[in-house]
Short mmCIF file of the C-alpha atoms (twelve columns), coordinates in Angstrom:
data_MODEL
# 
_entry.id   MODEL 
# 
loop_
_atom_site.group_PDB 
_atom_site.id 
_atom_site.type_symbol 
_atom_site.label_atom_id 
_atom_site.label_alt_id 
_atom_site.label_comp_id 
_atom_site.label_asym_id 
_atom_site.label_seq_id 
_atom_site.Cartn_x 
_atom_site.Cartn_y 
_atom_site.Cartn_z 
_atom_site.pdbx_PDB_model_num 
ATOM 1   C CA . UNK A 1   -0.017  0.043   0.086  1 
ATOM 2   C CA . UNK A 2   1.359   3.254   -0.969 1 
ATOM 3   C CA . UNK A 3   1.436   6.006   2.094  1 
ATOM 4   C CA . UNK A 4   0.821   9.167   2.849  1 
ATOM 5   C CA . UNK A 5   3.591   11.937  1.793  1 
ATOM 6   C CA . UNK A 6   4.585   12.910  5.400  1 
ATOM 7   C CA . UNK A 7   6.282   16.287  3.825  1 
ATOM 8   C CA . UNK A 8   3.320   17.508  1.606  1 
ATOM 9   C CA . UNK A 9   0.060   16.210  2.091  1 
ATOM 10  C CA . UNK A 10  -0.823  17.892  -1.098 1 
ATOM 11  C CA . UNK A 11  0.516   15.184  -2.839 1 
ATOM 12  C CA . UNK A 12  -1.464  12.658  -1.233 1 
ATOM 13  C CA . UNK A 13  -5.267  12.864  -0.082 1 
ATOM 14  C CA . UNK A 14  -6.506  10.942  2.166  1 
ATOM 15  C CA . UNK A 15  -9.156  9.089   1.102  1 
ATOM 16  C CA . UNK A 16  -11.320 6.307   3.287  1 
ATOM 17  C CA . UNK A 17  -14.277 4.619   1.899  1 
ATOM 18  C CA . UNK A 18  -14.634 6.943   -0.590 1 
ATOM 19  C CA . UNK A 19  -14.684 9.770   1.840  1 
ATOM 20  C CA . UNK A 20  -11.352 12.761  1.804  1 
ATOM 21  C CA . UNK A 21  -10.098 13.140  4.903  1 
ATOM 22  C CA . UNK A 22  -7.542  16.541  5.849  1 
ATOM 23  C CA . UNK A 23  -4.745  15.913  7.657  1 
ATOM 24  C CA . UNK A 24  -1.500  17.094  8.891  1 
ATOM 25  C CA . UNK A 25  1.706   15.348  9.835  1 
ATOM 26  C CA . UNK A 26  4.552   16.571  12.231 1 
ATOM 27  C CA . UNK A 27  7.902   15.227  13.284 1 
ATOM 28  C CA . UNK A 28  9.638   12.214  11.991 1 
ATOM 29  C CA . UNK A 29  8.247   9.908   9.489  1 
ATOM 30  C CA . UNK A 30  6.211   6.945   11.065 1 
ATOM 31  C CA . UNK A 31  9.823   4.544   9.756  1 
ATOM 32  C CA . UNK A 32  11.767  6.833   11.387 1 
ATOM 33  C CA . UNK A 33  10.071  7.160   15.058 1 
ATOM 34  C CA . UNK A 34  6.759   6.207   17.051 1 
ATOM 35  C CA . UNK A 35  3.877   8.015   16.031 1 
ATOM 36  C CA . UNK A 36  1.261   10.356  18.051 1 
ATOM 37  C CA . UNK A 37  -1.836  9.794   16.495 1 
ATOM 38  C CA . UNK A 38  -4.590  12.175  17.453 1 
ATOM 39  C CA . UNK A 39  -8.370  12.299  17.300 1 
ATOM 40  C CA . UNK A 40  -10.409 15.643  18.375 1 
ATOM 41  C CA . UNK A 41  -13.429 15.925  20.016 1 
ATOM 42  C CA . UNK A 42  -16.758 16.330  19.095 1 
ATOM 43  C CA . UNK A 43  -16.869 19.926  17.893 1 
ATOM 44  C CA . UNK A 44  -13.514 19.397  16.757 1 
ATOM 45  C CA . UNK A 45  -11.466 19.411  13.747 1 
ATOM 46  C CA . UNK A 46  -7.595  19.973  12.787 1 
ATOM 47  C CA . UNK A 47  -7.068  23.754  12.966 1 
ATOM 48  C CA . UNK A 48  -9.096  23.337  16.778 1 
ATOM 49  C CA . UNK A 49  -6.133  21.930  18.043 1 
ATOM 50  C CA . UNK A 50  -4.003  24.561  17.486 1 
ATOM 51  C CA . UNK A 51  -0.429  24.646  18.021 1 
ATOM 52  C CA . UNK A 52  -0.637  21.474  19.835 1 
ATOM 53  C CA . UNK A 53  0.169   18.474  17.702 1 
ATOM 54  C CA . UNK A 54  3.127   20.845  16.295 1 
ATOM 55  C CA . UNK A 55  4.107   21.141  20.437 1 
ATOM 56  C CA . UNK A 56  3.700   17.506  21.381 1 
ATOM 57  C CA . UNK A 57  5.801   16.168  18.407 1 
ATOM 58  C CA . UNK A 58  8.407   18.841  19.515 1 
ATOM 59  C CA . UNK A 59  8.963   17.891  22.662 1 
ATOM 60  C CA . UNK A 60  8.354   14.329  22.776 1 
ATOM 61  C CA . UNK A 61  10.538  13.775  19.361 1 
ATOM 62  C CA . UNK A 62  7.589   11.917  17.756 1 
ATOM 63  C CA . UNK A 63  6.144   12.177  14.607 1 
ATOM 64  C CA . UNK A 64  2.715   13.334  15.127 1 
ATOM 65  C CA . UNK A 65  -0.307  12.734  12.800 1 
ATOM 66  C CA . UNK A 66  -3.825  14.438  13.101 1 
ATOM 67  C CA . UNK A 67  -7.216  14.118  10.601 1 
ATOM 68  C CA . UNK A 68  -10.277 15.793  10.713 1 
ATOM 69  C CA . UNK A 69  -13.131 12.848  10.585 1 
ATOM 70  C CA . UNK A 70  -15.972 12.926  8.298  1 
ATOM 71  C CA . UNK A 71  -17.752 15.721  8.728  1 
ATOM 72  C CA . UNK A 72  -15.529 18.189  10.966 1 
ATOM 73  C CA . UNK A 73  -13.009 20.660  9.380  1 
ATOM 74  C CA . UNK A 74  -11.918 20.882  5.798  1 
ATOM 75  C CA . UNK A 75  -13.095 16.702  5.514  1 
ATOM 76  C CA . UNK A 76  -16.140 15.911  2.871  1 
ATOM 77  C CA . UNK A 77  -19.607 16.381  4.686  1 
ATOM 78  C CA . UNK A 78  -21.278 13.211  6.157  1 
ATOM 79  C CA . UNK A 79  -24.603 12.213  5.580  1 
ATOM 80  C CA . UNK A 80  -26.900 12.865  8.615  1 
ATOM 81  C CA . UNK A 81  -28.283 11.545  10.829 1 
ATOM 82  C CA . UNK A 82  -25.644 9.578   12.944 1 
ATOM 83  C CA . UNK A 83  -26.184 6.478   14.421 1 
ATOM 84  C CA . UNK A 84  -25.903 5.957   18.197 1 
ATOM 85  C CA . UNK A 85  -22.839 4.170   17.754 1 
ATOM 86  C CA . UNK A 86  -20.869 6.075   15.444 1 
ATOM 87  C CA . UNK A 87  -17.810 6.054   18.057 1 
ATOM 88  C CA . UNK A 88  -18.014 2.389   17.616 1 
ATOM 89  C CA . UNK A 89  -18.084 2.705   13.295 1 
ATOM 90  C CA . UNK A 90  -15.185 5.402   13.772 1 
ATOM 91  C CA . UNK A 91  -13.134 2.773   15.819 1 
ATOM 92  C CA . UNK A 92  -13.468 -0.012  13.900 1 
ATOM 93  C CA . UNK A 93  -14.039 0.706   10.220 1 
ATOM 94  C CA . UNK A 94  -12.786 3.674   9.204  1 
ATOM 95  C CA . UNK A 95  -9.543  4.642   12.164 1 
ATOM 96  C CA . UNK A 96  -8.018  0.797   10.512 1 
ATOM 97  C CA . UNK A 97  -7.710  2.218   6.971  1 
ATOM 98  C CA . UNK A 98  -6.356  5.837   8.300  1 
ATOM 99  C CA . UNK A 99  -3.384  4.310   10.422 1 
ATOM 100 C CA . UNK A 100 -2.923  1.907   7.604  1 
ATOM 101 C CA . UNK A 101 -2.840  4.376   4.512  1 
ATOM 102 C CA . UNK A 102 -0.308  6.811   7.043  1 
ATOM 103 C CA . UNK A 103 2.470   4.084   7.324  1 
ATOM 104 C CA . UNK A 104 1.419   3.657   11.198 1 
ATOM 105 C CA . UNK A 105 4.099   1.607   12.483 1 
ATOM 106 C CA . UNK A 106 4.169   2.047   16.344 1 
ATOM 107 C CA . UNK A 107 2.976   4.593   18.789 1 
ATOM 108 C CA . UNK A 108 0.197   6.324   20.721 1 
ATOM 109 C CA . UNK A 109 -3.429  6.727   19.890 1 
ATOM 110 C CA . UNK A 110 -4.120  10.386  21.700 1 
ATOM 111 C CA . UNK A 111 -7.921  11.429  21.879 1 
ATOM 112 C CA . UNK A 112 -9.835  14.181  23.037 1 
ATOM 113 C CA . UNK A 113 -13.272 13.466  24.249 1 
ATOM 114 C CA . UNK A 114 -15.116 11.977  21.641 1 
ATOM 115 C CA . UNK A 115 -11.971 11.187  19.932 1 
ATOM 116 C CA . UNK A 116 -10.235 9.416   22.942 1 
ATOM 117 C CA . UNK A 117 -13.866 7.504   23.122 1 
ATOM 118 C CA . UNK A 118 -13.038 6.169   19.913 1 
ATOM 119 C CA . UNK A 119 -9.357  5.598   20.736 1 
ATOM 120 C CA . UNK A 120 -10.078 3.577   23.501 1 
ATOM 121 C CA . UNK A 121 -12.574 1.189   21.501 1 
ATOM 122 C CA . UNK A 122 -10.418 0.707   19.000 1 
ATOM 123 C CA . UNK A 123 -7.101  -0.451  21.457 1 
ATOM 124 C CA . UNK A 124 -10.343 -2.572  23.329 1 
ATOM 125 C CA . UNK A 125 -11.956 -3.946  19.583 1 
ATOM 126 C CA . UNK A 126 -9.480  -3.798  16.976 1 
ATOM 127 C CA . UNK A 127 -6.002  -6.793  17.803 1 
ATOM 128 C CA . UNK A 128 -3.187  -4.467  16.648 1 
ATOM 129 C CA . UNK A 129 0.334   -4.622  18.322 1 
ATOM 130 C CA . UNK A 130 1.703   -1.206  16.725 1 
ATOM 131 C CA . UNK A 131 -0.329  0.851   19.324 1 
ATOM 132 C CA . UNK A 132 1.956   0.842   22.891 1 
ATOM 133 C CA . UNK A 133 -0.441  3.128   24.605 1 
ATOM 134 C CA . UNK A 134 -3.120  5.524   24.959 1 
ATOM 135 C CA . UNK A 135 -3.727  8.915   25.782 1 
ATOM 136 C CA . UNK A 136 -7.767  9.516   26.811 1 
ATOM 137 C CA . UNK A 137 -8.655  12.942  27.552 1 
ATOM 138 C CA . UNK A 138 -11.520 13.847  28.856 1 
ATOM 139 C CA . UNK A 139 -12.946 10.571  27.551 1 
ATOM 140 C CA . UNK A 140 -16.538 9.475   27.679 1 
ATOM 141 C CA . UNK A 141 -17.286 5.342   28.368 1 
ATOM 142 C CA . UNK A 142 -21.769 6.253   29.159 1 
ATOM 143 C CA . UNK A 143 -23.596 8.886   29.932 1 
ATOM 144 C CA . UNK A 144 -24.639 10.976  32.582 1 
ATOM 145 C CA . UNK A 145 -26.974 13.612  33.251 1 
ATOM 146 C CA . UNK A 146 -25.094 16.472  33.859 1 
ATOM 147 C CA . UNK A 147 -22.973 15.668  30.373 1 
ATOM 148 C CA . UNK A 148 -25.984 15.567  28.453 1 
ATOM 149 C CA . UNK A 149 -27.584 19.000  29.870 1 
ATOM 150 C CA . UNK A 150 -24.388 20.598  28.668 1 
ATOM 151 C CA . UNK A 151 -25.249 19.229  25.385 1 
ATOM 152 C CA . UNK A 152 -28.754 20.214  25.185 1 
ATOM 153 C CA . UNK A 153 -27.464 24.161  26.264 1 
ATOM 154 C CA . UNK A 154 -24.937 23.800  23.116 1 
ATOM 155 C CA . UNK A 155 -28.105 23.762  20.913 1 
ATOM 156 C CA . UNK A 156 -29.139 27.213  21.958 1 
ATOM 157 C CA . UNK A 157 -25.597 28.598  21.907 1 
ATOM 158 C CA . UNK A 158 -25.664 27.687  18.096 1 
ATOM 159 C CA . UNK A 159 -29.345 28.224  16.785 1 
ATOM 160 C CA . UNK A 160 -29.521 31.662  18.998 1 
ATOM 161 C CA . UNK A 161 -25.821 32.171  20.275 1 
ATOM 162 C CA . UNK A 162 -22.379 32.782  18.407 1 
ATOM 163 C CA . UNK A 163 -21.429 29.737  18.549 1 
ATOM 164 C CA . UNK A 164 -22.533 28.888  14.713 1 
ATOM 165 C CA . UNK A 165 -20.132 31.548  13.446 1 
ATOM 166 C CA . UNK A 166 -16.917 30.712  15.437 1 
ATOM 167 C CA . UNK A 167 -17.968 26.972  13.997 1 
ATOM 168 C CA . UNK A 168 -18.358 28.026  10.199 1 
ATOM 169 C CA . UNK A 169 -14.572 30.186  10.632 1 
ATOM 170 C CA . UNK A 170 -13.227 25.986  11.147 1 
ATOM 171 C CA . UNK A 171 -15.586 23.666  9.767  1 
ATOM 172 C CA . UNK A 172 -16.535 23.251  6.172  1 
ATOM 173 C CA . UNK A 173 -20.196 22.585  7.223  1 
ATOM 174 C CA . UNK A 174 -20.350 24.034  10.424 1 
ATOM 175 C CA . UNK A 175 -24.427 22.687  10.488 1 
ATOM 176 C CA . UNK A 176 -23.595 19.014  9.713  1 
ATOM 177 C CA . UNK A 177 -20.691 19.117  12.153 1 
ATOM 178 C CA . UNK A 178 -23.019 19.817  14.916 1 
ATOM 179 C CA . UNK A 179 -25.895 18.608  14.515 1 
ATOM 180 C CA . UNK A 180 -24.276 15.452  13.598 1 
ATOM 181 C CA . UNK A 181 -22.657 15.371  16.917 1 
ATOM 182 C CA . UNK A 182 -25.531 17.059  19.290 1 
ATOM 183 C CA . UNK A 183 -28.783 15.151  17.645 1 
ATOM 184 C CA . UNK A 184 -26.953 11.955  18.081 1 
ATOM 185 C CA . UNK A 185 -26.270 12.015  21.867 1 
ATOM 186 C CA . UNK A 186 -29.497 13.955  22.426 1 
ATOM 187 C CA . UNK A 187 -31.905 10.790  20.805 1 
ATOM 188 C CA . UNK A 188 -33.367 9.346   23.608 1 
ATOM 189 C CA . UNK A 189 -31.849 5.845   23.096 1 
ATOM 190 C CA . UNK A 190 -28.207 7.393   23.622 1 
ATOM 191 C CA . UNK A 191 -29.090 7.650   27.540 1 
ATOM 192 C CA . UNK A 192 -28.391 3.976   27.715 1 
ATOM 193 C CA . UNK A 193 -25.006 4.033   25.823 1 
ATOM 194 C CA . UNK A 194 -22.300 2.497   27.429 1 
ATOM 195 C CA . UNK A 195 -19.049 1.395   25.655 1 
ATOM 196 C CA . UNK A 196 -16.895 0.573   29.258 1 
ATOM 197 C CA . UNK A 197 -16.656 -3.108  28.233 1 
ATOM 198 C CA . UNK A 198 -13.952 -1.808  26.087 1 
ATOM 199 C CA . UNK A 199 -11.795 -0.975  28.876 1 
ATOM 200 C CA . UNK A 200 -11.478 -4.463  30.435 1 
ATOM 201 C CA . UNK A 201 -9.461  -5.369  26.961 1 
ATOM 202 C CA . UNK A 202 -6.829  -2.919  27.242 1 
ATOM 203 C CA . UNK A 203 -3.700  -4.326  27.578 1 
ATOM 204 C CA . UNK A 204 -1.100  -1.153  26.651 1 
ATOM 205 C CA . UNK A 205 -0.692  1.185   29.256 1 
ATOM 206 C CA . UNK A 206 -3.342  4.611   29.299 1 
ATOM 207 C CA . UNK A 207 -2.429  8.191   30.765 1 
ATOM 208 C CA . UNK A 208 -5.777  9.528   31.911 1 
ATOM 209 C CA . UNK A 209 -6.280  13.332  31.781 1 
ATOM 210 C CA . UNK A 210 -8.863  15.296  32.754 1 
ATOM 211 C CA . UNK A 211 -9.945  19.124  33.864 1 
ATOM 212 C CA . UNK A 212 -11.548 18.656  37.923 1 
ATOM 213 C CA . UNK A 213 -14.348 21.039  36.270 1 
ATOM 214 C CA . UNK A 214 -15.228 19.296  33.054 1 
ATOM 215 C CA . UNK A 215 -18.750 19.840  32.308 1 
ATOM 216 C CA . UNK A 216 -19.570 17.334  30.006 1 
ATOM 217 C CA . UNK A 217 -18.099 14.781  32.374 1 
ATOM 218 C CA . UNK A 218 -17.564 13.695  35.683 1 
ATOM 219 C CA . UNK A 219 -14.477 11.942  37.103 1 
ATOM 220 C CA . UNK A 220 -16.672 8.756   37.441 1 
ATOM 221 C CA . UNK A 221 -15.361 8.196   33.655 1 
ATOM 222 C CA . UNK A 222 -11.647 8.260   35.107 1 
ATOM 223 C CA . UNK A 223 -12.599 6.108   37.666 1 
ATOM 224 C CA . UNK A 224 -13.963 3.743   35.247 1 
ATOM 225 C CA . UNK A 225 -10.795 3.386   33.859 1 
ATOM 226 C CA . UNK A 226 -8.783  2.894   36.747 1 
ATOM 227 C CA . UNK A 227 -11.203 0.072   38.400 1 
ATOM 228 C CA . UNK A 228 -11.539 -2.159  34.882 1 
ATOM 229 C CA . UNK A 229 -8.045  -1.515  33.180 1 
ATOM 230 C CA . UNK A 230 -5.553  -4.562  33.439 1 
ATOM 231 C CA . UNK A 231 -3.159  -2.586  32.210 1 
ATOM 232 C CA . UNK A 232 -1.271  0.011   33.875 1 
ATOM 233 C CA . UNK A 233 -3.427  3.514   34.373 1 
ATOM 234 C CA . UNK A 234 -1.881  7.138   35.029 1 
ATOM 235 C CA . UNK A 235 -4.169  9.284   36.028 1 
ATOM 236 C CA . UNK A 236 -3.766  13.301  35.730 1 
ATOM 237 C CA . UNK A 237 -6.334  15.667  37.241 1 
ATOM 238 C CA . UNK A 238 -5.995  19.478  36.384 1 
ATOM 239 C CA . UNK A 239 -7.282  21.833  38.624 1 
ATOM 240 C CA . UNK A 240 -8.755  25.229  37.606 1 
ATOM 241 C CA . UNK A 241 -10.100 23.176  33.763 1 
ATOM 242 C CA . UNK A 242 -12.758 22.189  32.281 1 
ATOM 243 C CA . UNK A 243 -13.140 19.925  29.382 1 
ATOM 244 C CA . UNK A 244 -10.282 21.083  27.192 1 
ATOM 245 C CA . UNK A 245 -7.154  20.249  29.078 1 
ATOM 246 C CA . UNK A 246 -4.670  21.115  26.383 1 
ATOM 247 C CA . UNK A 247 -6.191  24.850  25.748 1 
ATOM 248 C CA . UNK A 248 -6.880  25.869  29.220 1 
ATOM 249 C CA . UNK A 249 -3.994  24.132  31.110 1 
ATOM 250 C CA . UNK A 250 -1.257  23.893  28.188 1 
ATOM 251 C CA . UNK A 251 1.715   23.565  30.265 1 
ATOM 252 C CA . UNK A 252 0.608   20.488  32.891 1 
ATOM 253 C CA . UNK A 253 -1.227  18.512  29.974 1 
ATOM 254 C CA . UNK A 254 2.018   18.620  27.671 1 
ATOM 255 C CA . UNK A 255 4.194   17.769  31.062 1 
ATOM 256 C CA . UNK A 256 1.783   15.026  31.432 1 
ATOM 257 C CA . UNK A 257 2.557   13.671  27.929 1 
ATOM 258 C CA . UNK A 258 5.608   14.046  27.248 1 
ATOM 259 C CA . UNK A 259 6.077   12.145  30.772 1 
ATOM 260 C CA . UNK A 260 3.755   9.618   29.478 1 
ATOM 261 C CA . UNK A 261 5.350   8.992   26.036 1 
ATOM 262 C CA . UNK A 262 8.669   9.037   27.136 1 
ATOM 263 C CA . UNK A 263 8.808   6.134   29.463 1 
ATOM 264 C CA . UNK A 264 7.208   4.222   26.893 1 
ATOM 265 C CA . UNK A 265 10.248  5.094   24.855 1 
ATOM 266 C CA . UNK A 266 12.268  3.743   27.666 1 
ATOM 267 C CA . UNK A 267 10.329  0.304   27.963 1 
ATOM 268 C CA . UNK A 268 10.281  -0.196  23.867 1 
ATOM 269 C CA . UNK A 269 14.232  0.665   23.891 1 
ATOM 270 C CA . UNK A 270 15.375  -1.006  26.827 1 
ATOM 271 C CA . UNK A 271 17.514  -3.903  26.105 1 
ATOM 272 C CA . UNK A 272 16.883  -7.129  28.060 1 
ATOM 273 C CA . UNK A 273 20.641  -9.675  28.235 1 
ATOM 274 C CA . UNK A 274 19.218  -12.900 28.212 1 
ATOM 275 C CA . UNK A 275 22.055  -15.092 30.226 1 
# 
């Protein structure tokens, strides 16, 4: 399989099942160093990570690959409505093709919010020994009344406040991006959504990051990882921080990521002598 052009993404489009997805690459290529694959939140996209992918690459020395899922950023629009299992579909049907096309050899899945859930579902559902670690920032494994209430509030902000105008700066189809996320989460059937069982199948180290004041999820989401994972779990709870640690507490968030990534690299590089 021909891999993406790491140095010039414009030369090799990322196309999955006929859908063109925008992407960007930072730092060394996958055949030169481990890669961190970044998956954005429910209303995010490549651009909304701002300069964090570059900072992560520079601080870790690893390559960073970031993309916008279908319906977000400058990727092709998505058909609506999304099914309530859209995160599982993304993890098991779409992400494997993306990792193959980008030439992924070994590294870390790093997801934020919905992107964290997708990362965890992938690691717990797809056998892929290339994935050596997970960074889950503000993940969701089950619904909570407070989080659903915040998503309902977002509807008013989008329709009568300034959220639509803000999203139009970053998304080719702002309405599709918003309603694809909003209506899936507010579907009455979604109240019983729960994918926490994937944690039982994780066999790689996990770094879980969450703001103590996260408005979309309580610390019960992080506790679920700690209670159920058979593999090591590092937990970083950030004070004075809501749903976006990389924007609200960037220095602490980056430091936690670097420490986790460097420890994984040391384990990978360790030479064990057998006498």
